[in-house]
N, C-alpha and C positions, 0 to 999 in steps of 0.2 A: 640584316635588313639594310641594303645599300640603295636607297631610293635617291634619285636625282631630284633636287628641289632648288628652286630659285628663291634666293633671299632678296627681298625688296631693298632698294637703296634707301638709306635713312635720309630724311629731309628735315632740317630744322623748321621749315615752314609747316610741316604736318604737326610737329610738336607745338608750335605757336598757335595753330588753328585749334587743336584739341584743348590747349590751355585756355584760349579765349572762350571756348564753349563751357569749360569748367567754371571760369569766372562768372560768365553770364548766368549759369545754373545756380551758382552760389549766391547770386543777388547783386552782382555788379562789382566794379573795381573797389568801391569804398568798403563794402562788406568783406571782400577778399583781403584787402589791405589790413583791415582791422584784425581778421583771423590770423594772418601771417605776421603781424607786427611790423609792417613795412609801409612806405608811402604809397598812396594811390597811383602816383606817377610811375613808380617802379613796377607795379602790377601791370599797368598799361603798356610799359615798354616790353615786358616779358611776353605779352600777348600780341603786340604789334607786329605786323608783317611789313611795315615800312622799312626801306633800305637802311635808314639811319639807326634803326633798332635791331638790325639783323644779328648783331653779336650778343644781344641780351636775351639769353634763352631762359625758359622757366627752370627754376631750381627744384630738384626732386623733393626737398623737404617741404616746399610750399605746395607742390602738387599733392604730396601725401597728406599734409595737414588739411587742405581744402577737401580732398576726397573723403578723408576720415570724418570730417565735420558734416559733409553732405550726406554721407552714408552710402555712397555708391561711387564706382569708378568711371571716369570719363577719359582721362588721359591714358592711364595704364591699360584700361580695357581697349581703347582705341588703338594704341600701339600694338597690343597683343593681337587684335583682329587683323592688323596689317601683316604681322609676321606669322600668322597661323599656317600650319601645314595644309597641304592641298585638301585634306579630309574635310576641312571646314568646321571641325569640332572646336567650338569656342572654349571648352574647358581643358583642352590639351596643352595650352601655353603655360610654360613654367613660370613666366613673369607674372601673369595674372594669378596663378595659383599661389605663388609666393606672397603676392600682395594680399590675397585672402587670408593667408596664415598670419601675416602681421596684423591685419585688422581684427581677426579673432583673438589673437594674443593681447592686443590693446584693450579689447572689450573685457577679456578675462582679468586683466590688471585692474580695470575700473571696478569690476565686480568685487575683487579682493579688497579694494579700498572701501567700497560701500559696505562690505561685510565687517571690516574693522570699525566702521562707524556705527555698526549695529542695524543697518537698514536693508541687509540682504541675508537671506537664509543660506545655510551651508549647501542645500540642494542646488541653489542657483549657481554657486561656485562650481559644483561638479558638472552642471550642465554647460557652463562656459568652457570648462576644460575639455569636455566631450567634443564641443565644437572645434576647439583648437586641434585636438587629435584627428578629427575627421578632415579638417582642412589640410593638415600636415600630410595625412595619408594621400589625399588627392594631389597635393603638390609633388610628392615623391613619384606618383604614377606619371606625372607630366614631364618629369626630368628625362633628358636623353640618357642613353646607356653610358656607362662609365668610360667606354672606349670610343665614344662618338667624337668626331672632329669638331672643333670650335669654328663657328662661322661668324665673321664680323658683320657689322652693319653694311659694309661695302660688298659683301658677298665673297670675301676672301676666306679661304680655308687655312686655318693656322695649325 
């Protein structure tokens, strides 16, 4: 399957816009800063599109922490929708699917801890692992074939 496909140019501004939306959905800079354990000003700089803050990009661990606490993806889903194949199938993006696997696994770990504390039945553990298996299966289907060429954010084939 050798389809020609245009890969969009990566823009740090898009990342900052999406991060700003995530921060707003999370409850603002103070709430996001408290969740990430950083200063409010740093959260503001990561979301700011002002030229003086151009080099301060959102860190992935903060994006992941905020999205996990929020319970939905804004940044990863937004980037995935930009890089989607022409089919428009939002579930076909490997990045978004991998993110779902990590979320399901984190939930499973939380259930195991709750089980150790005696507050969760074994059936709940099995259900959580079933979700991890299902998400992993979906992620594998979204992967490119093993012989596919790697395409960078700049559209260069490596």
